[in-house]
N, C-alpha and C positions, 0 to 999 in steps of 0.2 A: 641719302638720294640714290634712286635707282640707278644703275648703270645704262649705257647708251644701248646696249644689245638688248636691256629690257623694253625700252622705249620702241626700238625697231620691231619686236616681236609683236607689240601691241598694235603698231601700225599696220602690220601683214595680217592681223588678224581682223581688224577692221575691214581690209579689202576683201578678204575671204567671206566675212559675214555680208558684206554687200553682194558679191558674186552670189551667195545663196539665196538673196532675196529676202533677208530678214529685216522686217520693217523697223525693228528698234535702231536700225542704223540711220533713219532718217532724221532723228532728233538731234543725232550729233553731226551730221552734215549740215544742219542748220546753225550750227555754231559758227560757221564761215559766213561773213557777212554778205557775200555775193549769192548766198543760197538761203538766206533767212526766211524768205517767204516760199520756199519750194515745198510743195506737198510730198507724201511719202513714195507715190507712184512715181513721180517724175525724178525724186532722189535715187530711187532704185533702177530708173532708167537712164542715170548719169554714166558717163565714162569716168570710173573712179580710179584714178591712177594712185601708186603708191606715196607721191609726194604730195597729194591732198590729204592723205591717210596721215601722214606724218605732220602736216600742219594742223590738224586736228589734235594729236596727241600732244603737240608742243603747246597749243591753247590750254587744253585740261591740265597741263603741268605748270602754268602760269608764265609761258613765254611767249612774246609774240610770233616768232619764226621757230622753224626748225633748226636753224642754223644758231640761233642763240641758246637753244636747248643743247644742241651737240657742242658748243663751245664750252657751256658751263660743265658739262659731265667730264670733258677732256681736261679741264684746268683743275678740278676738284681731285684732291689726293687722299687717300684713306688717312685717319689721323694716326700718327706714331709710325707710319711705314717709313718716313725720312728723319734721320737723326742728324744730319749736318750738310753742308754743301757738298757737291760732288767733286771728286778729285779728276785728275786728268784721265783716268780709265773712264770715267763717267758713274762710278760705283759711289754712293753716299760716304761720307766719312763718319766715322763714329764720334761722338763727343767724348772729349777726356774726362776720365773719371776724377772726381774731387780727390786732393790728396788727403789722407787721414791726418786726424786733430794732431798727434803726435808722431813724427816720422821715425821710424826705426833706425838705429845707429847702422852706417854702412859695414857689411860682413867683409872681413879680409880674405885674402885669397885662400884657397884650399891647401895650398902647400904649406902656408904660414899657420893655418889652424892646425894643420897635424903634427907640424914640427913644435909648436910652444905651447900646444895644450894636452894634456893627459887625456886618456880617453874618457873616464868620468867626468871631467869638466866640460869636455865636448858634448857629451850626451846631455849635460845640466843645462848647456847654452843653448840648446835647440829645443822646440816645442815638445819632441818626443821624449828628450831629456827631462824636462820639467816634469813631464807626466810621470816617467820612471822613478824621477827623485821623490815623487810623493806616496810611492808604496815602498814596502819594506825592502824589496829587491833593489829598488833605486838608491835609497839610503847605503845599501852595502857597497854598490859600485860608485857613488857620486865621490868625488874627490881622490879616489884611489886608482893609481895607474894600472893597467892590465899586469905588467910585470911584477909589481910588489904584491898584488893581490895573488897570483900566482906563486910567489916565492914564499910569502909570508903564511899561508895556509897548507896544511898538510893535505894529502891527497885524500885521505879518510874523512877530513872535515869538509873538503870541498864537495866531494861525494855526498855528504850527508845534510847538504844544504837544500836539497829539493828533492820532492817526491819521485823525479826520475832517478836522481841519485841513489835514494833508497832502494829502488827496484835493481839498479845497476849493483849495488853492494850485495843485495840478495842472490842475484845471478853469479857473481863472483864466488860467493861463500858456498854457494851449492856445486860449483864448477860446471854449471850449465854454459852450452856455447853462446856467443854474443848473438848468434843468429836469432836467438828465442825471444828477443826483445821486439822483433821486426813486426810481428802482427799483434803484439800485446796493444790493448786498449788502456786509456789513461786511467789512473786510479780516481775513484770517487772520492769526494771530499768526506773529511773525517766525521762521522754522525755517532760518536760514542766508542765503543769498543769494536775494533776492527776483527774480521776473522782471521784465523792463523791462516799463513801462506800453505798452500797445497801444491804438490807436485803437478806438472802440467799432465793434463787430461783427466785428473781426478776431480769429481764433481762433489757438490755439498750433500750430505746425507739427507737434510731437511727440507731440500728443493729439489724438484725433478728437472731432468735435463731440458734444456731449450729454453727453462723459463727464469735464469737467473738473472737478478737485475730488474725484473719486469715491474716489480712494484716500487721502483725507486725512479724518482723524476729527473729526467735529463734535459740538456738544452735544447735538443731537437724535437723531444716529446714532452709537452707539458703534463703536469699531473692532472687527472682526471677525477672529480670528487665521486665520493660513491652516489649510487643511484638514489638514495634516500634524500641526499642533498642537492641532486640536480633540479632546475625549476620545471614543472609539469607546464603542457601546453593549456592555455585556457580553454574553458569549454566552448562548445559552438554557439551558445546564447550570448558568451561576452565577446566574442569576435566581432568587429566592426562590420556593419553591413555595407553592401555595395551601394555607391550613389544612386540615388533615385532620379530617374529621367523623366521630368514633367513635359507635357505639351502645353504652350503657352495660349493659343487661340485657333480657331479654325474658321474660315471665311469662304462661304459659297460663292460660286462662280456661276453667273447667270449668262446664258447665250443669246445675244440679242442682234438684230439688223442693223441698228444705227447706236453705236456706243454714245454720242453725243446728245442724241435725242432722247434715250433711255435715261442718262444722267439728269437730264433738264426735269423729266416726268418725275424722277424720286426726289428731287429737290424741290419743285415747285407744288407736287400734290401729295407727297408722303412726308415731307418736312426733313428730307435727308440733307446731307453736305456733300458737296463733290470735292473728294480728296485729291485726285489728280485725273488727267486724261492724257493718255500716251499715243503720240502719233497725230498725223495731220494728213488726212481727218483721222480722228481717234479710234484706234483699233482695240484699245484695252482702258479701264477706267476704274474708280474705286467711289463708292459713295457710302456714308455711314451717318447715324444717328446715335448720339449717347454712345453705347457700348456695342452697338451691331453694325456690321460693316458687311457689305454685298460688293462683289467684284463683277464687272461687266466686260464679256469679251464678245468681239465682233465674229459672227459667222456669216458664210454667205448664202445659206439656205437652212430651213429649219430643221433642228436636230431629230424632232420627233415627227412620225407620220401626222397628218392631220387627224384630229379627232382623239388622238391617243391619250394627251394629257388630260383632257376633260373626261374622257371616257374612264381612265383608270385612276382619276382623282389625283395626279401626281403634284407633290409639294416640292418646289426646289429650294426653299429657304425656310428655317423655323426660327422665328425671333421672337425670343421672351421678353415680357414687359412688367412691370410692376403695377401698371394702372391700365388694364386691357380695355376696361369699359370705358375710360375716358377717351382712349386713342380709337377705339372704336367710332365715337361720337365725333370726332374730329375728321376721320377718313370719310364718315358717312356725309358730313357736311361738305367736305372738299370735293366730292363728286368722284370719288375713286370706285371702280368696279369691285364690287365686293360680291364673290361668288358663294361664300358661306356665311351667313349672319352670326352674331355673338351667340355661341354655344356651349352649353355646360356638358362635358364630355364624361363618359362612364369611368373613364380612368382618372377622374379628378380634376383635370384643368378646364379652363374656359379659353375659347379660342374663336378667331374668325379668320377667314381667308380672303386675301385681295390678288387679282390678275393685273399684271402690268401689260402694256401694248403688245409684248413679244409672246405673249402667253404664258408667262412665268407665274405659278401659284406660290405666294408668299404668306405662311401662316403666322399670325401673331397671338401669342398664347399669353394668359396671366401667369404670373409666378404663383404656383399653388404645389403643395406637397401632393404627388399622385398617390392614388389609393394602391394597396398593394395588391399585385395581380395573383389570381388563384393558381396554384401549383398544378 
Protein backbone atom coordinates (compact mmCIF):
# COMPACT_ATOMS: atom_id res chain seq x y z
CA UNK A 1 0.00 0.00 0.00
CA UNK A 2 1.44 3.46 -0.88
CA UNK A 3 2.53 5.74 1.91
CA UNK A 4 0.44 8.70 3.06
CA UNK A 5 2.94 11.10 1.49
CA UNK A 6 2.24 9.55 -1.93
CA UNK A 7 -1.51 10.19 -1.56
CA UNK A 8 -0.82 13.77 -0.45
CA UNK A 9 1.26 14.40 -3.57
CA UNK A 10 -1.51 13.00 -5.76
CA UNK A 11 -4.04 15.35 -4.17
CA UNK A 12 -1.76 18.36 -4.69
CA UNK A 13 -1.31 17.34 -8.32
CA UNK A 14 -5.11 17.33 -8.79
CA UNK A 15 -5.30 20.89 -7.43
CA UNK A 16 -2.55 22.01 -9.78
CA UNK A 17 -4.21 20.40 -12.82
CA UNK A 18 -7.47 22.16 -11.90
CA UNK A 19 -5.66 25.48 -11.61
CA UNK A 20 -4.07 24.93 -15.05
CA UNK A 21 -7.52 24.40 -16.63
CA UNK A 22 -6.98 20.77 -17.66
CA UNK A 23 -10.35 19.44 -18.89
CA UNK A 24 -9.46 15.89 -17.80
CA UNK A 25 -9.98 16.96 -14.19
CA UNK A 26 -13.75 17.25 -14.76
CA UNK A 27 -14.30 13.50 -14.90
CA UNK A 28 -12.49 12.98 -11.60
CA UNK A 29 -14.41 15.77 -9.87
CA UNK A 30 -17.66 14.13 -10.96
CA UNK A 31 -16.77 11.12 -8.80
CA UNK A 32 -18.09 13.16 -5.87
CA UNK A 33 -21.86 12.76 -5.59
CA UNK A 34 -22.48 16.50 -5.24
CA UNK A 35 -20.75 17.18 -8.58
CA UNK A 36 -22.01 14.15 -10.55
CA UNK A 37 -23.91 16.22 -13.17
CA UNK A 38 -21.44 19.10 -13.37
CA UNK A 39 -20.09 19.94 -16.88
CA UNK A 40 -16.37 20.41 -17.42
CA UNK A 41 -16.57 24.19 -17.76
CA UNK A 42 -18.36 24.53 -14.43
CA UNK A 43 -16.01 22.00 -12.81
CA UNK A 44 -13.02 24.12 -13.86
CA UNK A 45 -14.77 27.24 -12.55
CA UNK A 46 -15.22 25.69 -9.10
CA UNK A 47 -13.20 26.62 -6.06
CA UNK A 48 -11.30 23.37 -5.72
CA UNK A 49 -9.60 23.19 -2.28
CA UNK A 50 -7.09 20.57 -1.28
CA UNK A 51 -9.64 18.84 1.00
CA UNK A 52 -11.85 17.99 -1.99
CA UNK A 53 -8.84 16.72 -3.93
CA UNK A 54 -7.95 14.49 -0.95
CA UNK A 55 -11.55 13.22 -0.87
CA UNK A 56 -11.27 12.22 -4.55
CA UNK A 57 -7.95 10.45 -3.94
CA UNK A 58 -9.50 8.55 -1.01
CA UNK A 59 -12.44 7.41 -3.19
CA UNK A 60 -10.08 6.21 -5.93
CA UNK A 61 -8.08 4.28 -3.31
CA UNK A 62 -11.25 2.53 -2.04
CA UNK A 63 -11.98 4.60 1.10
CA UNK A 64 -15.07 6.64 1.93
CA UNK A 65 -13.16 9.56 3.43
CA UNK A 66 -9.66 10.95 3.62
CA UNK A 67 -9.62 10.27 7.37
CA UNK A 68 -10.16 6.55 6.76
CA UNK A 69 -7.34 6.44 4.21
CA UNK A 70 -5.02 8.31 6.60
CA UNK A 71 -5.83 5.98 9.52
CA UNK A 72 -5.26 2.93 7.31
CA UNK A 73 -1.81 4.07 6.18
CA UNK A 74 -0.74 5.05 9.71
CA UNK A 75 -1.73 1.73 11.31
CA UNK A 76 -0.20 -0.42 8.57
CA UNK A 77 3.42 -1.36 9.38
CA UNK A 78 5.90 -2.92 6.95
CA UNK A 79 6.20 -6.69 7.24
CA UNK A 80 9.16 -7.88 9.25
CA UNK A 81 9.97 -4.46 10.71
CA UNK A 82 8.98 -5.37 14.29
CA UNK A 83 10.14 -8.60 15.90
CA UNK A 84 8.48 -8.32 19.34
CA UNK A 85 6.69 -6.06 21.79
CA UNK A 86 8.50 -2.83 22.68
CA UNK A 87 10.38 -2.59 25.91
CA UNK A 88 10.34 0.31 28.38
CA UNK A 89 12.51 2.42 26.07
CA UNK A 90 10.10 2.03 23.15
CA UNK A 91 12.48 -0.12 21.08
CA UNK A 92 11.11 -3.43 19.82
CA UNK A 93 12.44 -6.48 21.58
CA UNK A 94 14.24 -9.14 19.66
CA UNK A 95 12.77 -12.60 19.70
CA UNK A 96 14.79 -15.14 21.60
CA UNK A 97 16.74 -17.54 19.44
CA UNK A 98 15.69 -21.19 19.55
CA UNK A 99 18.04 -23.32 21.71
CA UNK A 100 20.27 -25.74 19.83
CA UNK A 101 19.17 -29.37 19.56
CA UNK A 102 22.09 -30.52 21.71
CA UNK A 103 23.33 -27.98 24.23
CA UNK A 104 27.16 -27.90 24.59
CA UNK A 105 28.59 -28.71 28.03
CA UNK A 106 29.32 -25.79 30.32
CA UNK A 107 32.88 -24.56 29.96
CA UNK A 108 35.02 -24.41 33.14
CA UNK A 109 36.65 -21.21 34.30
CA UNK A 110 39.71 -19.97 32.47
CA UNK A 111 42.04 -20.61 35.40
CA UNK A 112 40.87 -24.19 35.88
CA UNK A 113 41.37 -24.98 32.18
CA UNK A 114 44.89 -23.57 32.24
CA UNK A 115 45.84 -25.42 35.42
CA UNK A 116 44.38 -28.86 34.77
CA UNK A 117 44.82 -29.28 31.06
CA UNK A 118 48.07 -29.49 29.07
CA UNK A 119 48.49 -27.18 26.13
CA UNK A 120 47.82 -29.90 23.55
CA UNK A 121 44.62 -31.01 25.29
CA UNK A 122 43.36 -27.44 25.55
CA UNK A 123 43.92 -26.97 21.85
CA UNK A 124 42.18 -30.23 21.05
CA UNK A 125 39.12 -29.24 23.17
CA UNK A 126 38.46 -26.09 21.21
CA UNK A 127 37.31 -25.86 17.57
CA UNK A 128 40.71 -24.54 16.61
CA UNK A 129 42.36 -27.39 18.39
CA UNK A 130 40.13 -29.90 16.61
CA UNK A 131 41.10 -28.46 13.29
CA UNK A 132 44.79 -28.57 14.23
CA UNK A 133 44.40 -32.14 15.43
CA UNK A 134 43.30 -33.13 11.90
CA UNK A 135 46.62 -32.02 10.44
CA UNK A 136 50.08 -33.60 10.88
CA UNK A 137 51.15 -30.64 12.98
CA UNK A 138 48.10 -31.07 15.22
CA UNK A 139 48.93 -34.74 15.70
CA UNK A 140 52.36 -33.76 16.95
CA UNK A 141 51.03 -31.26 19.47
CA UNK A 142 47.86 -33.12 20.60
CA UNK A 143 48.24 -34.73 24.03
CA UNK A 144 51.83 -33.58 24.73
CA UNK A 145 52.50 -30.68 27.11
CA UNK A 146 54.72 -27.91 25.84
CA UNK A 147 57.41 -28.56 28.46
CA UNK A 148 57.66 -32.25 27.54
CA UNK A 149 57.88 -31.53 23.82
CA UNK A 150 60.64 -28.99 24.38
CA UNK A 151 62.56 -31.28 26.72
CA UNK A 152 62.19 -34.45 24.69
CA UNK A 153 63.23 -33.15 21.30
CA UNK A 154 66.74 -31.91 20.60
CA UNK A 155 67.17 -28.50 19.18
CA UNK A 156 68.28 -29.87 15.79
CA UNK A 157 65.16 -32.06 15.51
CA UNK A 158 62.91 -29.19 16.50
CA UNK A 159 64.49 -26.99 13.89
CA UNK A 160 64.13 -29.69 11.25
CA UNK A 161 60.36 -30.03 11.82
CA UNK A 162 59.25 -27.23 9.52
CA UNK A 163 60.43 -25.43 6.37
CA UNK A 164 61.12 -22.35 8.48
CA UNK A 165 63.43 -24.39 10.71
CA UNK A 166 65.24 -25.66 7.62
CA UNK A 167 65.91 -22.11 6.53
CA UNK A 168 67.05 -21.24 10.07
CA UNK A 169 69.43 -24.22 10.10
CA UNK A 170 70.85 -23.15 6.73
CA UNK A 171 71.49 -19.66 8.04
CA UNK A 172 73.18 -20.94 11.21
CA UNK A 173 75.39 -23.34 9.25
CA UNK A 174 76.52 -20.58 6.89
CA UNK A 175 77.05 -18.22 9.84
CA UNK A 176 74.83 -15.54 8.31
CA UNK A 177 73.29 -12.98 10.66
CA UNK A 178 69.70 -13.60 11.82
CA UNK A 179 68.58 -10.32 10.29
CA UNK A 180 68.84 -11.94 6.82
CA UNK A 181 65.62 -13.83 7.56
CA UNK A 182 63.55 -10.66 7.92
CA UNK A 183 62.90 -10.01 4.22
CA UNK A 184 63.02 -13.65 3.08
CA UNK A 185 59.91 -14.90 1.25
CA UNK A 186 58.31 -18.23 2.26
CA UNK A 187 59.60 -21.24 0.40
CA UNK A 188 57.49 -22.68 -2.43
CA UNK A 189 56.03 -26.17 -1.98
CA UNK A 190 58.30 -28.99 -3.19
CA UNK A 191 57.82 -29.76 -6.88
CA UNK A 192 60.47 -32.36 -7.46
CA UNK A 193 64.13 -31.48 -7.17
CA UNK A 194 64.78 -28.18 -5.39
CA UNK A 195 67.57 -25.93 -6.63
CA UNK A 196 70.63 -25.62 -4.52
CA UNK A 197 70.90 -22.72 -2.09
CA UNK A 198 72.86 -19.78 -3.43
CA UNK A 199 74.43 -16.98 -1.47
CA UNK A 200 72.39 -13.83 -1.07
CA UNK A 201 72.45 -11.57 -4.14
CA UNK A 202 73.42 -14.35 -6.57
CA UNK A 203 70.88 -15.05 -9.33
CA UNK A 204 70.17 -18.19 -11.27
CA UNK A 205 72.15 -18.62 -14.46
CA UNK A 206 69.19 -19.93 -16.52
CA UNK A 207 66.71 -17.19 -15.51
CA UNK A 208 67.11 -13.46 -16.02
CA UNK A 209 67.00 -11.02 -13.14
CA UNK A 210 63.57 -9.83 -12.03
CA UNK A 211 61.76 -12.87 -13.49
CA UNK A 212 62.45 -15.52 -10.89
CA UNK A 213 59.28 -17.40 -9.97
CA UNK A 214 57.26 -15.68 -12.74
CA UNK A 215 56.14 -19.02 -14.19
CA UNK A 216 55.16 -20.48 -10.83
CA UNK A 217 51.52 -19.89 -9.73
CA UNK A 218 51.04 -18.33 -6.31
CA UNK A 219 48.05 -17.81 -4.05
CA UNK A 220 47.85 -14.12 -4.93
CA UNK A 221 48.26 -14.60 -8.70
CA UNK A 222 46.48 -17.63 -10.27
CA UNK A 223 48.09 -19.43 -13.13
CA UNK A 224 47.20 -18.11 -16.59
CA UNK A 225 46.68 -20.77 -19.27
CA UNK A 226 48.67 -20.50 -22.50
CA UNK A 227 47.27 -18.34 -25.29
CA UNK A 228 46.37 -21.46 -27.32
CA UNK A 229 44.14 -22.73 -24.47
CA UNK A 230 42.34 -19.43 -23.76
CA UNK A 231 38.76 -19.16 -25.14
CA UNK A 232 38.39 -16.94 -28.14
CA UNK A 233 35.71 -14.26 -28.47
CA UNK A 234 32.75 -15.45 -30.58
CA UNK A 235 32.52 -13.91 -34.03
CA UNK A 236 30.21 -10.94 -34.53
CA UNK A 237 27.65 -13.09 -36.38
CA UNK A 238 27.20 -15.36 -33.31
CA UNK A 239 26.77 -12.55 -30.76
CA UNK A 240 23.16 -12.04 -29.58
CA UNK A 241 21.41 -9.26 -31.42
CA UNK A 242 19.92 -6.28 -29.63
CA UNK A 243 16.23 -6.64 -28.73
CA UNK A 244 13.92 -5.48 -31.52
CA UNK A 245 11.53 -2.66 -30.64
CA UNK A 246 8.25 -2.92 -32.53
CA UNK A 247 5.41 -0.42 -32.88
CA UNK A 248 2.01 -1.87 -31.97
CA UNK A 249 -0.43 0.38 -33.87
CA UNK A 250 -1.11 3.93 -35.04
CA UNK A 251 -4.37 5.85 -34.52
CA UNK A 252 -5.02 8.99 -36.59
CA UNK A 253 -6.54 11.97 -34.75
CA UNK A 254 -9.31 13.92 -36.50
CA UNK A 255 -10.01 17.53 -35.49
CA UNK A 256 -13.74 18.16 -35.06
CA UNK A 257 -15.98 20.97 -33.78
CA UNK A 258 -18.28 18.63 -31.80
CA UNK A 259 -16.85 15.33 -30.54
CA UNK A 260 -20.19 13.81 -29.59
CA UNK A 261 -21.85 14.71 -32.93
CA UNK A 262 -18.86 13.41 -34.88
CA UNK A 263 -18.86 10.10 -32.96
CA UNK A 264 -22.59 9.73 -33.66
CA UNK A 265 -21.97 10.28 -37.40
CA UNK A 266 -19.29 7.56 -37.56
CA UNK A 267 -21.49 5.17 -35.60
CA UNK A 268 -24.80 5.69 -37.45
CA UNK A 269 -23.56 6.31 -41.00
CA UNK A 270 -20.21 4.51 -41.31
CA UNK A 271 -20.84 1.56 -38.97
CA UNK A 272 -18.19 2.40 -36.35
CA UNK A 273 -18.50 1.70 -32.63
CA UNK A 274 -18.03 4.43 -30.02
CA UNK A 275 -15.16 3.32 -27.76
CA UNK A 276 -15.24 6.23 -25.31
CA UNK A 277 -16.14 9.91 -24.94
CA UNK A 278 -14.06 11.87 -22.45
CA UNK A 279 -15.40 15.01 -20.80
CA UNK A 280 -18.78 16.64 -20.26
CA UNK A 281 -19.37 17.79 -22.94
CA UNK A 282 -16.84 15.46 -24.61
CA UNK A 283 -13.60 17.01 -25.83
CA UNK A 284 -11.93 13.73 -26.85
CA UNK A 285 -13.26 10.39 -28.05
CA UNK A 286 -12.55 7.26 -30.04
CA UNK A 287 -14.50 5.23 -32.62
CA UNK A 288 -13.51 1.93 -34.20
CA UNK A 289 -14.68 -0.65 -36.72
CA UNK A 290 -12.99 -4.04 -36.64
CA UNK A 291 -9.26 -3.25 -36.66
CA UNK A 292 -9.55 0.44 -37.67
CA UNK A 293 -9.58 3.10 -34.92
CA UNK A 294 -10.06 6.86 -35.28
CA UNK A 295 -9.58 9.38 -32.48
CA UNK A 296 -11.65 12.59 -32.34
CA UNK A 297 -10.35 15.81 -30.78
CA UNK A 298 -12.29 18.99 -30.14
CA UNK A 299 -10.97 22.25 -31.67
CA UNK A 300 -12.51 25.70 -31.35
CA UNK A 301 -11.91 26.64 -34.98
CA UNK A 302 -10.94 24.89 -38.23
CA UNK A 303 -7.30 23.80 -38.38
CA UNK A 304 -6.94 24.40 -42.14
CA UNK A 305 -7.90 27.51 -44.05
CA UNK A 306 -11.18 27.24 -46.01
CA UNK A 307 -10.77 25.34 -49.27
CA UNK A 308 -7.23 24.06 -48.59
CA UNK A 309 -8.24 20.45 -47.81
CA UNK A 310 -10.37 20.20 -50.97
CA UNK A 311 -7.85 21.94 -53.17
CA UNK A 312 -4.84 19.96 -51.98
CA UNK A 313 -6.72 16.65 -51.71
CA UNK A 314 -5.68 16.18 -48.07
CA UNK A 315 -6.39 12.74 -46.59
CA UNK A 316 -6.66 12.61 -42.80
CA UNK A 317 -6.88 8.82 -42.39
CA UNK A 318 -6.06 5.77 -44.51
CA UNK A 319 -8.22 2.71 -43.70
CA UNK A 320 -7.47 -0.68 -45.27
CA UNK A 321 -10.31 -3.14 -45.85
CA UNK A 322 -10.44 -6.67 -47.32
CA UNK A 323 -13.77 -5.96 -49.09
CA UNK A 324 -13.54 -2.44 -50.47
CA UNK A 325 -16.29 -2.93 -53.07
CA UNK A 326 -18.84 -4.15 -50.50
CA UNK A 327 -17.94 -1.31 -48.16
CA UNK A 328 -18.30 1.20 -50.96
CA UNK A 329 -21.80 -0.10 -51.74
CA UNK A 330 -22.72 0.09 -48.03
CA UNK A 331 -21.64 3.70 -47.67
CA UNK A 332 -23.27 4.66 -50.96
CA UNK A 333 -26.59 3.25 -49.75
CA UNK A 334 -26.24 4.94 -46.34
CA UNK A 335 -25.94 8.37 -47.95
CA UNK A 336 -22.33 9.17 -46.97
CA UNK A 337 -20.61 12.02 -48.81
CA UNK A 338 -18.28 10.20 -51.23
CA UNK A 339 -15.86 12.67 -52.80
CA UNK A 340 -14.00 10.04 -54.82
CA UNK A 341 -15.73 7.05 -56.35
CA UNK A 342 -14.28 3.56 -56.33
CA UNK A 343 -11.10 3.91 -58.37
CA UNK A 344 -8.35 1.56 -59.50
CA UNK A 345 -5.10 3.38 -58.74
CA UNK A 346 -1.91 3.14 -60.79
CA UNK A 347 0.05 1.90 -57.78
CA UNK A 348 -2.15 -1.25 -57.66
CA UNK A 349 -4.81 -0.50 -55.02
CA UNK A 350 -8.52 0.29 -55.28
CA UNK A 351 -9.95 3.00 -53.05
CA UNK A 352 -12.68 5.55 -52.45
CA UNK A 353 -12.80 8.65 -50.21
CA UNK A 354 -15.51 9.78 -47.77
CA UNK A 355 -15.67 13.26 -46.21
CA UNK A 356 -17.18 13.67 -42.71
CA UNK A 357 -19.20 16.75 -41.52
CA UNK A 358 -15.98 18.47 -40.32
CA UNK A 359 -14.31 18.13 -43.74
CA UNK A 360 -11.96 15.27 -42.84
CA UNK A 361 -11.30 13.04 -45.87
CA UNK A 362 -11.08 9.32 -45.03
CA UNK A 363 -9.70 6.96 -47.69
CA UNK A 364 -10.90 3.34 -47.67
CA UNK A 365 -8.46 1.14 -49.61
CA UNK A 366 -8.77 -2.48 -50.67
CA UNK A 367 -6.03 -4.82 -49.49
CA UNK A 368 -3.91 -5.45 -52.58
CA UNK A 369 -0.21 -5.85 -53.20
CA UNK A 370 1.02 -2.52 -54.58
CA UNK A 371 2.87 -2.55 -57.89
CA UNK A 372 6.61 -1.84 -57.63
CA UNK A 373 7.36 1.82 -58.16
CA UNK A 374 9.88 2.75 -60.88
CA UNK A 375 13.34 3.58 -59.62
